Structure formats: C-alpha cells, structure tokens
N, C-alpha and C positions, 0 to 999 in steps of 0.2 A: 241499673242494668249492667250486668257483668259482661265483659268483652274479652275474647281471646283471639289475638291475631297470630296466625301461623306464617312464618317466613321460611319456606323451603330454600336452602342455600347449597350451592356446590361451588367450591373454590371462589368464594365471594369476598376475599380479604380486602379488596379495594373499596367495597361498598357497604360491608356489613356494619362497621362501627357507626358510620354516618347515618345509615338507615335506621338503626335502632335508637340512636340518641335523638334524632329528629322526631321519630314517632313517639318516644317516651315524653319528650318535651311538649309536643302538641297535645297529648292526652292529659298531661298534668295541667296544662292551661285550660283545656276543655272542661276538666272536672271542676276547676275553680269557677269557671264562667257559667257552665250549665250543669249544675249538680243534679238536675232532674233526669238527665240521661246517662250520667256517669258519675258515680260517687267516689271521691277520694282516689284510692288505688284499686278500684274494682276493675282492673284490666290486667291482662297478662300478654306479654310478647314472647311467643315460643319460637325459638330458632331451631329448625329441624335440619340438621346438617346431614345430607344424604351422600356420604362418601367423599368428602373433601380430602385432598392430599396436599393442600398448601397450609398456611397458618390460620385458616378459618376456625379450626377447633380452639386454638389458643385465644383468639379474639372473642369467640362466643362464650367461652368459659369466663374470661375476664369481665365481659358485660353482665353475665349472670351473677357474678360476685358483687359487682358494683350496684346493680339495680335489683331490688327485691322482686319487682314485677317481671323480670326477664328470666326465662328458663332456656337452657341450652340442652338439646336432645341430639344424640348422635346415633345414626343408623348407618349400616354399611351398604345397603342397597341404594342405587342411584335412581332418581326420577321424582318428578313432582307428585305423581300419583301415590307412590308409597309414602312420601313425606306427608302429604295431606291426610292420608288414611291414618298414619301414626298419630298425627296431631289431633284428629277428631276422636280417636280412641282414648286419648289421654285427657281430653277436654272436660272441664267441669263448669264452664261459663255458659250463660244463657244464649249468648251470641258468639259464634265461632266463624272465622273466615280466613281468607288467604290473600296476602299481598306480595307483590314483587319487592325485593329488598332495595331495588334502585329507586323506589317511590315514584315510578312513572305517573301514577295517578295522584293528583293533588291530595294531600292529607286532609284538606277541609271536607272531603267527601265522606270521611269517617263520621263526622257529626251528622251529615245528611242521612247517612245509613242508619245510625242509631235513632234518629227522629222518625224515620219511616217505620222501624220496628216498634217504636213506642206508640206511634199514632195509629198504626194499622195492624192490629193483632192478627188479622187474616193473612198478612204477608209473611211467607216463610223463608223467602230467598230474595236477596238483593244482588242483582247482576250489573256490574259496571260495564258500560258500553262506550266504545269509541266511534260507533257508526250511527248513532242517533243524530238527528238534524241539529240538536242543541249541544252536542258534544264539541269540544275544542281540542284539536290534535295538532301538535307541533313537533318538528324534528323527525318526522316519520320518513324513512327512505322509500323511494318509489317501489322497489321490489318487495318491501315488506307490505306495502299497501296492496300490491297486486296479489300476493300469496294469501293475505288475510281475507281480502274481498272474495277471492276464489274459493277459499274454504267456507266462508259464510254462504256463498251461493250453493255449494254442494250440500251443506247441512240443511238448508231450507228445501232444496230439491228432493233429497233422499228421505229426510226425516220430518219434513214439515216444521222445522224449528221456527218458533215465533219471536223469540228475543232477537235483538239486533246485533249482538256480538257474542262470541263464544269463549274467547281466551284473552280478555282484557287484562287479567292479572289483578282483579279486584272483585272478590266474591265473598258474600257473607250469608249465613243461614242461622236460623234458630237451632238450638242444640238437638232437639228431637228430629228435626228435618235432616240435619247433617248426618246423624247416626243412622237414620232410616235409609238415606240414599247410599251411604257407604256400604250398608248391608246389601243393597240391591245391585251395586256395581260389580264388575268382574275384577280380574287381577291385573289389569293393565298398570304398569308402574310409571309410565312416562306422562308427558303433557296431555295426551289424548284422554287420560282419565278424567280430567276436569270437564272435557266436552261431554263425555258419557254421563257424568254426574248431572250436568245441566239438562241434557236431553231426557234423562230418566226423571228428573224433577218435573219437566213438562208433561211427560207421559203419565206420571202419577197424580197429576192435577194440583201440584204445589203452586200456590199463588206467588208469582215472581214479579218483582219490581225491576223494570229495565231502567237503570240509572245513568243518564248522560253525565259524563265526567270531563274534566280538563286533564288531558293526558299528554305527556312529553317524553319523547325518546331522546335522551341526552348523552348517549355514548354510541360509539361505532359498533356495528354488528354486521356480520356477513352471513348471507343465506345462499345456499346452493339450491337454486330454484328447482331444477329437475329432481333432485333428491327430496326436497320438501314436498313437491307435488306427489311424488311416488309414495311417500309416507302418508300423506293425506288419504290417497286412494286406498291404500292397504288397510288403514285403520277404519275408514268409513265402511269398506266392504265387510270387514270382520264384525263391526258393530251392527250393521244392517242384518247380517245373517243371525246374530244373537237376538235381535229384536223380532225378527220373523219367527224364530223358534219359540219365543216367549209370547207371541201373539200381539206384539205392540205395533206391528206394521202390517 
C-alpha cells in the first residue's frame, strides 16, 4: 500500500528537519516490521512550502537530496488549503494525507491508519480526533481547548457534523476520495479548507473512520481569542451559504 504524507510548512526551520527524519525513520522500521501494509520505500514525504521566508527552503531541499522518498515543493501562496490541494493534485499514492510537521499526533497512528484502510475497503477517510473519549491529549493550553471546543460545537450545530474533531492535523484519504473532495471544495486557501473538506466528505456519504489519537502540544503558541472566534464565525457563515446554495443544508 503506497502512502504519501503531505507536510504543509511555513517558516518551520526549527521543526522541519526533526519532523521529516523522525517520520522517515518510523516508516522505514514499519516497512521492515509489517510489510503487509507498507512495502520497502512505498511511501513519500512531500514537503509543501507555502511561502516561507526563512531558511525552510534550504532545509527542505537538503532533505529531498538526502532521502529518495522526500520531495520538496515550493508554492508562493500561503495557507494550509492551497498546500493540501497542491499535494493532492501531484499525488500518485493509494493513500494520501496531511500531518503537522511538529508531529503532535503520535507517529504510531500511521500504522493504525494503514491497517484501517487495508482491513476496511469501504472506509475512504480516516480522521484523527483529540475529542474522542479514548483520545489522550497533553500540553494543551486552556484557551486552545476553549476555542477548539467552541468550533466543534458550532460545526455540529450548523452543519450537523458527526465526527468528533475537525482540525486535529492528522487526516488521510484514499486517492480517489481525496481527488473528488478537492474538486468539490471551494478556493479557500487557509486552515478552514480542511474543515470544508471534512464536511463535504460527510455530505457526500464518504465512510469516515474517527480515529482516537495520542496528541501532544509541545511548544508555546499564542491565540488571540476574539480574532479566532471572529474568523470561525466568518468562515462558518460563508460555508453555510455555499451549502445552502448547493442544496446540502
């Protein structure tokens, strides 16, 4: 089973090398241990640099030279959405997905994800979740918990979302599912694109596995709560209007 992991990065010179090396090492060990779900170097790590102005490009290029399985792609537009779309359009693997370069989600869940796709051919989408009762989350700041929980509440209220998390930073799909969903989504370039992708998957009847994960936030981050809430409300209102026009709500 071929796997392509997309790593959208923007000025990630502090975490890029470590993230790629740890992921490559894990997949090499997994291929030796469980050849049934990953053969040899049947994986690709695609670094999608969306507009970095630090030394991320140099690090990405260095890693692509060192590892045959690593590809560095540079685009000038910023945003997780445009980075993910670019990665899916270039993808040739059976399974394609997106992970945060800080590896907040334990790498062991890559094996769990591949086993799900192998065992359940009807599953088209694996969604990592921090809010499942079996999930384990550490290091999460209280204000991040509040804003994430608030977003989840709004998505369930407005769209009837069934899965238990929307932006865990660990999402994988079969190739045909990913291509179809990218074709259905609008032109949002930022993080909300991944939420639209998930909601459209539900509306299209894609079978989604809600995967509880072990998740750790291991670096400081600041959130301006009023601005974050305002962005949530604006994006939700825009997507609701689109769904109504399309007869999805």
